[in-house]
C-alpha positions, 0 to 999 in steps of 0.5 A: 237141324238140316236147313229146309227150302221149299224145294224140300217141303211137300205142297201140303207142308208148304200150305201148313207154313202159312198159318201159326201152329197155335196163338204164339208159334209158327208151324214146325211140320211135326218136327221137320223144321224149327218153329219160332216163339212170338210175344207182346209187347212193346214195353214189356213182355206180355208172355202167355202160358198154360198152367197144369190146369189148363188156364191161361196166365201171363208171366211177370216181366219188366215193365218199361215206360210207354213208348210214348214216354220213350218218344218224350226222350227224344233220344235214340239212345234211350230207344237202343237201350230199350230194345237191348233190354227187351231182347234180354227179357225175350231171351230169358223167356225163350221168345225169339220175335217180339211183336213191336214197335208201333209206328202208327202216327197219332192223328187223333187224340183220343185214339186208344192206343196213342200210348203205344206210338211214338208220335204225331210226326213221322220223323220223329216216330221213324227215327226212334223206331229205327233205334229201338228195332236196332237195339232188339235185333243187335242183340239177337231177337227179331221184331215184328214192326206194326201195324201197317198201316193207317190204324189211327183209331181203334173205332170199328178197327176190324171193318173201317177203311182209312180213306188216305190221298197218295201223297199223304200216305207217302209223306206221313203214314208210310214215312215212319215204316220207310225210315224203320226199314233202314234197321232191316226188321225181320217181319212187318204186322199188317193192320186190321183196318182197310186202307182205301177199301182194301183189307190190310191183310190183302193190302198188295200195293202197301206190301209192294211198297215196303218190299220194292221201294224200302228194301223189307226183305222179311216176312209179313205177319197178320195182326191176330184174326186180321185175315178175311180171305186167306187166299187173297192175303197170300196172293197179296203177299201176306206170309203167315196168318196169326193165330192158327185158323183151320178155316184159313189153312182149309180155304188155302188148300181148297183154292189151291186145288181149284187153281185159284191160287198158283203153287209159285204163289204159295212157293213165294210165301213159304220161302220167306217163312222159312227164311224168317225161321232161319234168320231168327235161329242165326241171329240168336245162335250163341247169344247171351244177356248183356244185362241182369233183370235189376240192371234192366229195371234200372234201365227203364228208371233211367228212360223214364227220367228223360222221358218225363216232360216238365210242361209248366214251372212257375218257380216251385220246382225243384222242391225246396229242401226238407219242404213239408208236402201234401200229396193227393190222388191215388195215382201217387199210391195206386192199389194196381199197376192198371193206373199207370199203364194202358190196356190190351196187348201191350199191358205188362204183369209187373215183376213188382209193385213199386209205385209209391210217390209218398214213400220215395218223397219221405226217403228224400228227406220230406215230410209228407201228408198223403190222402187219395181224395178220389178212386176209379172204377173203369172210366169213372172216378169218384170222391174219396175224401177231398176235404182232407186233401184240401186241409193237408194242401193248406198246411204244407209248403207245396201241394202235389196232386197226382191224376191221370187215366190208366188201363180203364180209359186208354186201351186196345179195342176202344178209344177215349171218350174225352180228353179231359180228366174226370170231374172229381180229378179237376175238382181236387186240382182246383180245390187244393190249388185254391188253398195252396198256390204252390201246387204241382200236378203229375199226369199219368196218362198215355196221350194228350190231355185237356188241361185247360180248365185248370192249367192256369191255377197251378204252379207247375205241371209234370207229364209223367205219362206211363212211366213204367217200373222205377217211375215213381223214383224218377219222378221224385228225382226230378221233383226234388232237383236230383234229376234235371228234366229233359223230356220234351212232348212228342204230340201237341197238346190241343187247347180244346179237342175241337181245335184238332181237324181229324175231329172234324173229318167224315166218319160214318160206318165203315168209313173215315176220311183223312180230309186234313191231308198232311195236316196232322199235329203241329203241321196244322197248328203252326200253318194256321196259326191256331193256339195250343196248350202246349206245343209239339216239342215243348219241355222245360228244364232247370237249366237254360239254354241259349241258341246261336250261330246257324250255319248251313254247308253242303256236304256230300250232296247234303245240307248240314245245319251247324249251330251252337247251343249253350248252357247259360245256367249254373247246372248241367242239362240235356237239351232237344234241339229240333230242326225243321225245313219249310218252302217259302212260296211252294208250288203245291200246298205244304205246311208251314214247316216239318220236322226233319231232324233233332239232337239231344245234348248233355251241355254242362253248366256254362259249356256250349256244344256245336250240333250238326244235322244232315238234311238230304234230298227227302228233307226238302222234297214232297210226293209229286202225284202228277209224276209218282215220285219224290221231288224237290221244286226249285225255289227258296226254303227255310231251315228252322231251329228251335226248342219246340215247333212253337219256340224258333230261335234260329233261321237260315235260307237256301235256294234250290236251283235245278234240282241243286242246293245253292247256298 
């Protein structure tokens, strides 16, 4: 089809371009230009179609681990792999624009969509999101990066304003978007909420930041139904309103006729829509899938295996060969996938139901007695036959309890009511553990869980998250030692919800104040020495790693942290080493330390690797609100290398003098 520019379109056609044709397509102007097809979601396609009976249905798709599990891999290779697989899924279903990923910060543990987001830390969220986008777009499919910005709770998301100071915006909430923009996403989705009083769809200051400072050159798309005033949104730079809105299109046309918006402003949006269409058609031209569907399912399982976190182990894992096992909890053998996933636009209709942990363990040579023990109805759980579970535990070599949340607890449009599991699940853990000290708890959840009531009573805890298709096989491999666990937590697990500063900030009808500033997650807990259940970056292995020989050097204006990680055990393993930076005597408030780089390395038994992590100007800078610029103040800085934010193994210092690094 002939390439169209805004000059070849009528004014009426330009107005039409600024609203979707329906729920999932851009307007093709009655065949004059190509249209593009969009689809949710971040961990598997939620592609909707309409049947011959006129009723909508969702096409089954490969269900990958949740974004939170992907983040727990701390592997940009896994993120890139997942992106490539999703691109193949898109091509199979005629989708050209994937509405993902979400890089919103996990400010509050109860956010109902935390399972869709990467981390409480902007560096980790940005680096993982960037690799994900590279995977999708290098395979010929576009992404729509979301939700810009400060959509950190679902509470009153359509109306409330996130009140955030400029420095915190820059250092925490803008930062992951800034990093991902290095991968040139073709589009960005605005959030529903207001930011400092301005609706996300009309947030010109933020849109200018993306375009002028981050180099974003794509189209800005509304979240579905997020536009309140189509003219105000267009003037701010929002290009496409989704889904189709007759009222929005009419207002735009009427305001154009009245002079409330200029043709030049319409032209700017229309040109970006045309560029998006052209870019996606060019990206997809002649592209073929890299992997079959079965290979994508295998990739989903491999990603889950790297993202499952062993958070506690007192010697019970890996399980002894041929051990007699009791397994309880409906999450071990769920009757639907809702137990193992969050709800909303990220919900995937699995191509097959393949979640049966007892069967996986039997296939690996174990005798297994299974009891459901409890069931769930929406957010409530009820006892089913806990007594049988207790009897099984008393007669087994090891006891495995499977607990969690699911799409009735964690979902779009609502927040969790508590960090605790239901009482009946906690009772199942405590009652069976009282009869068998070798109790392993597997947690299927999309966010941090308060484990304080039972963590000390069990021998091991495996945080599985929402592991997707193949997740049960990955868990069984870790339990039996076939796979050496290597996941680490991408968010802090506090001892109590009351310990989280965001919980105590001002919130009323229409307003949420981010009074904690940059003190999100580990930044707060580490700076104020507040104890936590499990720290950010924590995760255990069946291997043991020793860190040594940290050296700092200067290369091309960057500081390079070089150190050695040695595997002193008798089995191969992957270790995530983390590099943090802190200023010793800052002139403005700064958290004790902040993550600025990381590396995940496969290290053979008895072997070592030399790790190099580059730290540029931004790793040491803060946003100076007096000068509206990034500034690296003169002084002494510390570089910390650790296995978690609370497990620092190596430290080195350097100075900054007259804006230059001095070693």
